[in-house]
C-alpha positions as CSV (number, residue, x, y, z in Angstrom):
1,M,-33.9,1.7,-16.3
2,S,-35.1,4.9,-14.9
3,S,-33.9,5.6,-11.8
4,N,-37.5,5.8,-10.3
5,Q,-37.7,1.9,-11.1
6,P,-36.8,-0.6,-8.7
7,S,-33.9,-2.9,-9.8
8,H,-34.5,-6.6,-10.2
9,R,-32.7,-7.2,-7.1
10,E,-35.1,-5.1,-5.2
11,V,-38.3,-6.6,-6.7
12,Q,-36.8,-10.1,-6.3
13,N,-35.8,-9.5,-2.5
14,N,-38.3,-7.1,-0.9
15,G,-38.9,-9.5,2.1
16,H,-42.4,-10.5,0.6
17,G,-41.9,-12.3,-2.3
18,E,-41.1,-15.7,-3.4
19,I,-37.6,-16.3,-4.5
20,S,-35.7,-19.3,-5.7
21,F,-32.0,-20.3,-6.8
22,S,-30.9,-20.1,-10.4
23,A,-29.7,-23.3,-12.2
24,E,-26.4,-21.2,-11.8
25,Q,-26.8,-21.2,-8.2
26,E,-27.7,-24.8,-7.8
27,A,-24.8,-25.6,-9.7
28,E,-22.6,-23.9,-7.0
29,I,-24.5,-25.0,-4.2
30,V,-23.7,-28.8,-5.2
31,D,-20.0,-27.9,-5.7
32,I,-20.3,-26.2,-2.0
33,L,-22.0,-29.1,-0.4
34,G,-19.1,-31.3,-1.7
35,K,-16.7,-29.6,0.6
36,Y,-18.6,-30.2,3.6
37,P,-19.3,-33.2,5.7
38,T,-23.0,-32.4,6.3
39,Q,-25.2,-29.9,4.7
40,K,-25.4,-28.0,7.8
41,S,-22.0,-26.9,7.4
42,A,-22.9,-25.1,4.5
43,V,-25.0,-22.5,6.0
44,M,-22.6,-19.5,5.7
45,P,-21.3,-20.3,2.1
46,L,-25.0,-20.4,1.0
47,L,-26.0,-17.1,3.1
48,W,-22.8,-15.5,1.2
49,M,-24.2,-16.6,-2.1
50,A,-27.6,-15.5,-1.2
51,Q,-26.5,-12.0,-0.4
52,R,-24.3,-11.5,-3.3
53,E,-27.3,-12.3,-5.5
54,W,-30.2,-10.0,-3.6
55,G,-28.2,-7.8,-1.8
56,W,-29.4,-8.7,2.1
57,I,-30.4,-11.5,4.1
58,S,-34.5,-11.3,4.5
59,H,-36.7,-13.8,6.1
60,D,-37.7,-15.1,2.7
61,V,-34.0,-15.8,2.2
62,C,-33.5,-17.5,5.4
63,R,-36.5,-19.9,4.5
64,L,-35.0,-20.5,1.0
65,V,-31.3,-21.5,2.4
66,A,-33.1,-23.5,5.2
67,K,-35.4,-25.5,2.7
68,R,-32.2,-26.2,0.4
69,L,-30.3,-27.6,3.5
70,E,-33.1,-29.3,4.8
71,L,-32.8,-27.2,8.0
72,P,-35.1,-25.3,10.7
73,P,-35.4,-21.7,9.4
74,S,-34.8,-20.7,12.8
75,H,-31.2,-22.4,12.4
76,V,-30.3,-20.0,9.2
77,L,-31.8,-17.4,10.7
78,T,-29.8,-17.6,13.9
79,V,-26.5,-17.9,11.9
80,A,-27.6,-14.5,9.7
81,T,-28.3,-12.6,12.9
82,F,-25.2,-13.6,14.8
83,Y,-22.8,-12.5,12.2
84,T,-22.5,-8.9,11.5
85,M,-21.3,-9.6,7.7
86,F,-24.7,-10.2,6.9
87,K,-27.0,-7.4,6.1
88,K,-30.3,-7.8,7.7
89,T,-31.9,-4.9,5.9
90,P,-31.5,-3.4,2.4
91,T,-28.7,-1.3,1.9
92,G,-26.9,1.3,-0.6
93,E,-24.9,0.3,-3.3
94,Y,-21.7,0.9,-0.9
95,L,-21.9,0.0,2.5
96,L,-19.7,2.2,4.8
97,Q,-19.0,0.5,7.9
98,V,-17.1,2.9,10.5
99,C,-15.2,1.2,13.5
100,H,-16.0,3.3,16.7
101,T,-14.4,1.0,18.9
102,L,-12.0,2.2,21.6
103,S,-8.8,1.8,19.5
104,C,-10.4,3.7,16.6
105,A,-12.2,6.1,18.7
106,L,-9.0,7.3,20.3
107,V,-7.5,8.3,16.7
108,G,-10.7,10.0,15.6
109,A,-13.3,7.8,14.5
110,D,-16.1,9.9,16.0
111,N,-15.1,12.7,13.7
112,L,-14.7,11.0,10.7
113,I,-18.3,9.6,11.0
114,A,-19.4,13.0,11.7
115,H,-17.5,14.2,8.3
116,I,-18.9,11.3,6.6
117,E,-22.4,12.4,7.5
118,D,-21.9,15.8,6.6
119,K,-20.5,15.0,3.1
120,L,-23.3,12.3,2.2
121,G,-26.2,14.3,4.1
122,I,-26.9,11.0,6.0
123,K,-26.8,9.8,9.8
124,D,-25.7,6.5,11.0
125,G,-27.9,3.7,9.8
126,E,-29.4,5.7,6.8
127,T,-28.8,5.6,2.9
128,T,-28.3,8.4,0.5
129,P,-31.8,9.1,-1.7
130,D,-29.8,8.1,-4.5
131,G,-29.1,4.5,-2.9
132,K,-25.6,4.6,-3.3
133,F,-24.2,4.6,0.3
134,T,-25.4,3.5,3.3
135,L,-23.4,4.5,6.7
136,M,-23.0,2.4,9.6
137,R,-21.4,2.9,13.1
138,V,-19.6,-0.9,13.8
139,E,-18.1,-2.4,16.6
140,C,-14.2,-3.6,16.2
141,L,-13.5,-4.5,12.7
142,A,-10.0,-6.3,13.9
143,S,-7.9,-3.2,12.5
144,C,-6.9,-1.8,16.0
145,G,-3.6,-0.8,14.9
146,S,-4.5,1.0,11.8
147,G,-7.2,3.4,12.7
148,P,-9.3,5.2,12.3
149,M,-10.6,2.4,9.6
150,M,-13.9,1.8,7.7
151,Q,-15.0,-1.4,5.5
152,V,-16.5,-0.4,2.2
153,N,-18.6,-3.6,1.2
154,D,-15.9,-6.1,1.6
155,D,-12.6,-4.1,1.4
156,F,-10.9,-2.2,4.5
157,Y,-9.5,1.4,4.3
158,E,-7.3,2.2,7.1
159,G,-5.3,5.0,8.7
160,L,-8.0,7.3,7.3
161,N,-8.4,11.0,7.4
162,D,-11.0,13.5,5.9
163,S,-9.1,14.0,2.6
164,R,-8.6,10.1,2.3
165,V,-12.5,9.5,2.8
166,D,-13.3,12.3,0.3
167,D,-10.9,10.5,-2.3
168,I,-12.5,7.0,-1.4
169,L,-16.4,8.8,-1.7
170,G,-15.6,10.7,-4.8
171,S,-14.1,7.6,-6.5
172,L,-17.3,5.5,-5.6
173,S,-19.4,8.4,-6.7
174,A,-17.8,8.6,-10.3
175,G,-18.4,4.9,-10.7
176,K,-14.2,4.4,-10.3
177,P,-12.5,1.8,-8.0
178,P,-10.9,3.7,-5.1
179,S,-7.3,3.7,-4.6
180,T,-5.9,0.3,-3.3
181,P,-7.3,-0.8,-0.2
182,R,-5.1,-1.4,2.8
183,P,-1.9,0.2,1.1
184,E,-0.4,0.6,4.9
185,V,0.2,-3.2,4.8
186,D,3.2,-2.8,2.5
187,Q,4.6,-0.1,5.2
188,W,4.6,-2.8,8.1
189,T,7.7,-4.6,8.8
190,H,8.8,-7.2,11.4
191,T,11.3,-5.6,13.7
192,P,12.6,-8.6,16.1
193,V,13.0,-7.5,19.7
194,S,16.4,-7.7,20.9
């Protein structure tokens, strides 16, 4: 496929077209619904499944999930807009969310964000022209003891500096998985207070 042609996902979920769940997704939905006492409880799992398929949660996706769960579309939209892990606009292949809340800010998050902006040639909220990276400055990602940190799609990278970010971005650009996320977890030990 030419780099100028939109992907299937882009065509399917441009926010203006009709979309539907595949037979495989319907089977997954049946499995999900079997785990909850009411259909309403399955909103988040269905939104996750939809985001994996179409890359973001458009109003069309909210309407589809609502129809499948027999809920008002406003209920599904409320859930989708409340939680920051659901993308409300298309993003790059890699969504870089850099925490800039106080704990991360105190250890250099703003400088790290500026470094990423310079490295990728984009600003907060923008996507690189090749569609590879989207940068977002976000509030607390609950990793306050190991900042500065960023979340790349679903993975946390903590204790970052410019060099480590360059390594991560370089690996992702080359289509290789970056080094293991959260290597610092192995460094944490419990020391009883006596």
